[in-house]
C-alpha positions as CSV (number, residue, x, y, z in Angstrom):
1,M,21.2,44.3,-10.0
2,R,21.1,44.9,-6.2
3,I,21.4,41.5,-4.6
4,R,20.0,41.0,-1.1
5,V,21.5,37.9,0.4
6,E,19.7,36.2,3.3
7,H,20.9,33.1,5.1
8,I,18.5,30.3,5.8
9,D,19.1,27.5,8.3
10,D,15.5,26.2,8.8
11,A,13.4,24.6,6.1
12,E,10.3,25.9,8.0
13,D,11.5,29.5,7.6
14,P,8.3,31.5,6.5
15,R,10.3,33.5,4.0
16,L,10.4,30.4,1.8
17,A,6.7,29.9,1.4
18,D,6.9,30.1,-2.4
19,Y,9.3,27.1,-2.4
20,R,7.6,24.9,0.1
21,D,6.6,21.8,-1.8
22,L,7.0,24.1,-4.8
23,R,3.8,26.0,-4.2
24,G,5.4,28.9,-6.1
25,V,3.7,27.6,-9.2
26,G,0.5,29.5,-9.7
27,P,-1.4,31.9,-11.8
28,D,1.1,34.7,-11.2
29,T,4.4,32.9,-10.6
30,F,6.4,29.9,-11.7
31,V,9.4,28.0,-10.4
32,L,12.7,27.4,-12.3
33,E,15.3,24.8,-11.5
34,G,19.0,25.0,-12.1
35,R,21.7,27.5,-12.9
36,L,21.1,27.6,-16.7
37,L,17.4,28.6,-16.3
38,V,18.3,31.3,-13.8
39,Q,20.7,32.7,-16.3
40,K,18.1,32.5,-19.1
41,V,15.4,34.2,-17.0
42,L,17.7,37.1,-16.3
43,A,17.7,37.9,-20.0
44,S,14.0,37.3,-20.5
45,R,10.8,39.3,-20.3
46,F,10.0,37.7,-17.0
47,R,10.8,39.3,-13.6
48,L,12.8,37.3,-11.2
49,R,11.4,37.5,-7.7
50,S,13.8,35.4,-5.6
51,I,16.4,32.6,-5.8
52,L,17.0,29.8,-3.3
53,M,20.5,28.4,-3.8
54,T,23.5,26.7,-2.2
55,R,26.7,28.7,-1.7
56,A,28.3,26.9,-4.7
57,A,25.5,27.9,-7.0
58,F,25.7,31.5,-5.7
59,A,29.5,31.6,-6.5
60,D,28.7,30.5,-10.0
61,L,25.9,33.0,-10.6
62,E,27.0,36.1,-8.6
63,A,28.6,37.8,-11.6
64,A,25.6,37.2,-13.8
65,L,23.3,38.5,-11.2
66,A,25.4,41.6,-10.7
67,R,25.3,42.4,-14.4
68,H,21.6,42.9,-14.6
69,G,19.4,45.8,-13.3
70,G,16.7,45.5,-10.7
71,D,16.6,43.8,-7.3
72,V,16.5,40.2,-6.3
73,C,16.5,38.4,-3.0
74,V,18.9,35.5,-2.7
75,Y,18.3,32.9,-0.1
76,L,21.4,30.8,0.8
77,A,20.8,27.4,2.3
78,A,22.5,24.0,2.5
79,A,21.5,21.4,0.0
80,D,19.8,19.2,2.6
81,T,17.8,22.2,3.9
82,I,16.6,22.8,0.4
83,Q,15.7,19.1,-0.1
84,R,13.6,19.1,3.1
85,L,11.9,22.2,1.9
86,V,10.9,21.1,-1.6
87,G,10.3,17.5,-0.8
88,F,12.5,15.7,-3.4
89,T,16.1,14.9,-3.9
90,F,17.7,18.1,-5.0
91,H,21.0,18.2,-7.0
92,R,20.8,21.3,-9.2
93,G,22.0,23.9,-6.7
94,C,19.3,26.5,-7.1
95,L,15.6,27.2,-7.6
96,A,14.1,30.5,-8.6
97,V,10.6,32.1,-8.4
98,A,9.7,34.4,-11.3
99,E,6.6,36.4,-12.2
100,R,4.5,35.6,-15.2
101,G,3.6,39.2,-15.9
102,D,0.9,40.2,-18.4
103,P,0.3,37.5,-21.0
104,L,1.0,38.2,-24.6
105,A,-1.9,38.5,-27.1
106,L,-1.9,36.7,-30.5
107,D,-1.5,40.0,-32.3
108,D,1.8,40.6,-30.4
109,L,3.2,37.7,-32.4
110,L,2.1,38.7,-35.8
111,P,4.1,41.7,-37.0
112,D,7.4,40.8,-38.8
113,R,7.1,37.2,-37.9
114,R,7.7,34.5,-40.5
115,L,7.6,31.2,-38.7
116,L,5.3,30.2,-35.8
117,V,4.7,26.8,-34.1
118,V,1.0,26.1,-33.4
119,L,0.3,23.4,-30.8
120,E,-3.1,21.8,-30.4
121,H,-3.9,19.8,-27.3
122,V,-0.3,18.9,-26.5
123,T,-0.4,18.3,-22.8
124,N,2.7,16.2,-21.9
125,P,5.3,18.6,-20.3
126,D,8.2,16.6,-21.9
127,N,6.6,17.3,-25.3
128,V,5.8,20.9,-24.6
129,G,9.3,21.5,-23.4
130,G,10.8,19.6,-26.3
131,V,8.8,21.7,-28.8
132,F,10.1,24.9,-27.2
133,R,13.7,23.7,-27.2
134,N,13.3,23.0,-30.9
135,A,11.6,26.4,-31.5
136,A,14.5,28.2,-29.9
137,A,17.1,26.1,-31.7
138,F,15.7,26.6,-35.2
139,G,14.6,30.2,-34.9
140,A,10.8,30.0,-34.6
141,D,9.3,33.4,-33.9
142,G,6.7,32.2,-31.4
143,V,4.4,29.4,-30.3
144,V,0.6,29.5,-30.2
145,L,-1.1,27.2,-27.7
146,S,-4.6,25.9,-28.0
147,P,-6.9,25.4,-24.9
148,G,-5.8,22.4,-23.0
149,C,-2.1,22.6,-23.9
150,G,0.4,22.1,-21.1
151,D,2.0,25.1,-19.4
152,P,5.4,26.0,-21.0
153,L,6.5,27.5,-17.7
154,Y,5.7,24.4,-15.6
155,R,8.9,23.4,-13.9
156,K,9.5,20.2,-15.8
157,A,8.5,21.7,-19.2
158,A,10.8,24.6,-18.6
159,R,13.7,22.3,-17.6
160,V,13.2,20.1,-20.8
161,A,13.0,23.3,-22.9
162,M,16.5,24.3,-21.6
163,G,15.2,27.9,-21.4
164,G,13.4,27.8,-24.7
165,S,10.1,28.8,-23.1
166,L,11.8,31.8,-21.5
167,E,13.2,32.9,-24.9
168,V,10.5,32.1,-27.4
169,P,7.3,34.2,-27.0
170,F,4.1,32.3,-26.6
171,V,0.4,32.9,-26.4
172,H,-2.6,31.0,-25.2
173,A,-5.5,31.2,-27.6
174,P,-8.8,30.6,-25.8
175,D,-10.9,30.9,-29.0
176,W,-9.1,28.3,-31.2
177,R,-11.1,28.8,-34.4
178,A,-10.7,32.5,-34.2
179,A,-7.0,32.2,-33.6
180,L,-6.5,30.0,-36.6
181,A,-8.6,32.4,-38.7
182,R,-6.5,35.4,-37.4
183,L,-3.3,33.6,-38.4
184,K,-4.6,33.1,-41.9
185,S,-5.8,36.7,-42.2
186,A,-2.4,37.9,-41.2
187,G,-0.9,36.0,-44.2
188,F,0.3,32.8,-42.5
189,T,0.0,29.5,-44.4
190,L,-1.2,26.9,-42.0
191,V,0.9,23.8,-42.5
192,A,-0.6,20.9,-40.6
193,L,1.9,18.1,-39.9
194,T,0.4,14.6,-40.2
195,P,1.6,11.0,-40.7
196,D,-1.0,10.6,-43.5
197,V,1.0,9.3,-46.5
198,R,-1.4,11.1,-48.8
199,A,-0.1,14.5,-47.5
200,V,2.6,16.5,-49.2
201,E,6.1,15.3,-48.4
202,L,7.7,18.1,-46.4
203,D,10.8,18.1,-48.6
204,D,8.5,18.7,-51.6
205,L,6.7,21.6,-50.0
206,R,7.1,25.0,-51.6
207,V,7.9,27.0,-48.4
208,P,5.5,29.9,-48.1
209,E,6.7,33.4,-47.0
210,R,4.9,33.0,-43.6
211,V,4.4,29.6,-42.1
212,A,2.4,28.5,-39.1
213,L,3.4,24.9,-38.4
214,V,0.5,23.1,-36.7
215,L,1.2,20.0,-34.5
216,G,-1.2,17.9,-32.6
217,T,-1.1,15.1,-30.0
218,E,0.7,11.8,-30.5
219,S,-2.5,9.8,-29.8
220,D,-5.0,11.6,-32.0
221,G,-3.0,14.1,-34.0
222,I,-4.6,17.3,-35.2
223,T,-8.4,17.5,-34.9
224,P,-10.5,17.1,-38.0
225,D,-11.7,20.7,-37.8
226,T,-8.1,22.1,-37.7
227,R,-7.0,19.8,-40.5
228,A,-9.9,21.1,-42.6
229,T,-8.9,24.7,-41.7
230,A,-5.2,24.1,-42.7
231,D,-4.0,25.3,-46.1
232,V,-1.6,22.4,-46.5
233,Q,-1.2,19.0,-44.9
234,A,2.4,17.9,-44.9
235,T,4.2,14.7,-43.8
236,I,7.7,13.6,-42.9
237,G,8.6,10.5,-45.0
238,M,9.4,7.4,-42.9
239,V,10.3,3.8,-43.6
240,P,7.5,1.4,-44.3
241,G,5.8,0.2,-41.1
242,A,6.6,3.3,-39.1
243,D,3.4,5.2,-38.4
244,S,4.3,8.2,-36.3
245,L,6.9,10.3,-34.5
246,N,7.0,11.8,-31.1
247,V,5.5,15.3,-31.5
248,A,8.7,17.1,-30.3
249,T,10.8,15.0,-32.6
250,A,8.5,15.7,-35.6
251,C,8.6,19.4,-34.7
252,G,12.4,19.5,-34.7
253,I,12.7,17.7,-38.0
254,A,10.1,20.0,-39.6
255,L,11.6,23.2,-38.3
256,H,15.1,22.1,-39.4
257,R,13.8,21.3,-42.9
258,L,11.8,24.5,-43.2
259,R,14.9,26.5,-42.1
260,A,17.2,24.7,-44.5
261,R,14.7,25.1,-47.4
262,R,14.2,28.8,-46.7
263,G,18.0,29.3,-46.4
């Protein structure tokens, strides 16, 4: 990677327009925060446009940057300059702007995949990020997002995901019914996770060859239409009186158990 280092002394420097109040988030770009995510994006399908960092962060990342092909512009600035620029207390040492590139299509996820996570109307960035962190940890092959789901590349979601949304491929499915039907036609068994005690206990589920694990919001869960479309409704057994789990927590438990059962 050819590194172009430019020194910044003024928070009003026009070269930093992408970072000012974090306006770099948009339809074509997204902002990442911290050394870990910069390292993750270097190994991802996303193109890194620039990095804004302190000298200490640059010392930590210079070798990693040099190992990768392509060009990147590095802006070096003091921590207080970066704080004035972005508008909040800043401790992580670096920010980066990356390009979203062309979105993946659902059919890009289907060949040779065995386990997908399907999110319906999950909007909270902590939950979206937590789901992607779990998906990366337990080897899910991709995530399918319904209309209205939160952006996995939103700064907070990406931070919570610890790079999971940079590693695990995802698609937005604007026609939700058609997407679910396509998953079924591709041989995926739709397993809808629900707190309903009448559902099959996840530990008793005979794990299909290809699984699409469907999760909904904490407030309303999976919509009735999607539950009706699912092939199986499964639940995680809890003690009497407990009625639900955080969606990211439920996702992690379910993926762990599916992975263990599959071997």
